[in-house]
N, C-alpha and C positions, 0 to 999 in steps of 0.2 A: 590962616591958622587961628581962627577964631579970637583974634585980639590978643593972643599971646605974644610976649616978646622974648625973644630967645638971646641969650648972651653966651658968648663962648670965650672963656678965660684960659690962657696958657699959662698955668701956675709954674711950669718947669723953667729954670733959670739957665741960660745958656751954658752948654759944658765948656770947661776950660779945657786947655790943651795939657796942662800940668796940674797934678794934684795939689789941693790946699788943705792944710790942717787947720783944725778949728778946737777951740776950748769951748765946751758947753757945760753950763752949771745950772743945777735945778734946786729950787727950795722945796724941801719935802714935807708932807703932812701924814702923820702928825708930825708937828716941828720937832727937831732933833736939836741936841746941843751944839752941834756943828753947823756951819753956815750952809752947807748944802752938798750935793755930791757933783763932782766934776768928771767929766769924759773927754777924751780926746779922740777926735774923729778925723780921718783923712779920705776926701772925696774929690771927685772931678765936678760934682753937680751943685756946689755952692752951699750957703749958710741953711738953707731950708731942708736940703738932704741930710745935713749933720745933725740939725735938730731932731728929725724924724729917727735916724739912726740910733742916736743916744737914749731917745725916749723908748724906743722899742726894746734896746738892750737893758736899760733899766727896768722897765716892767717885767720883763722876763726873768732876770736874776734877783731882783728885789722885789717880789710880789706884795710884801706888806709894807713896804714903803711907797707910798702914792706921791706923784709929782703934784706940787700945789701950784708953782709958779716957775717961769724961766727967768733966772737971774741974768744969765750972760750967754751969748754965742757970739764968739770974738775969732776973727781969722787970726792965724799964727803964720801965715805966709805960706808960699808954696814951697811944696818939698814931698819927699817920699814919706810913706807911713813910717812912724818910729815906734819902738817898743811894744806897748799895748794899745796902739791907736785902733779904734774901730774902723773898719773897711767893710766895704760891699764887694764881694769878689766878682759879682756880675758887672761891675764897671771896668774891670781891668780886662 
C-alpha cells in the first residue's frame, strides 16, 4: 500500500434499546441578546446524533443565524419523544 497507513474509526455510538431525550444549546453568530437557541431531541443513537439533528434543523429553519459554538448537549434521560422534540423517523 505504498507506505500508507489506513485507520478505520467507528464513530457511531451503540444504539440504545430505549430512546433518550437530549437538550442541545447553540451559541449563535452574530451574537444575539439571548444566551442561545435550545432544541430538544429524542434519539436512539446518542448525543452525537442529537447534535447533528439539532444543527441540521437549525440551519434549515434559521438560515441567517449561524451556529458559532455548542454550549450544551445534555441527556434528559430515557423516555418517549415529547411535544416538539426533534426525531428521526428512520430510527423508529
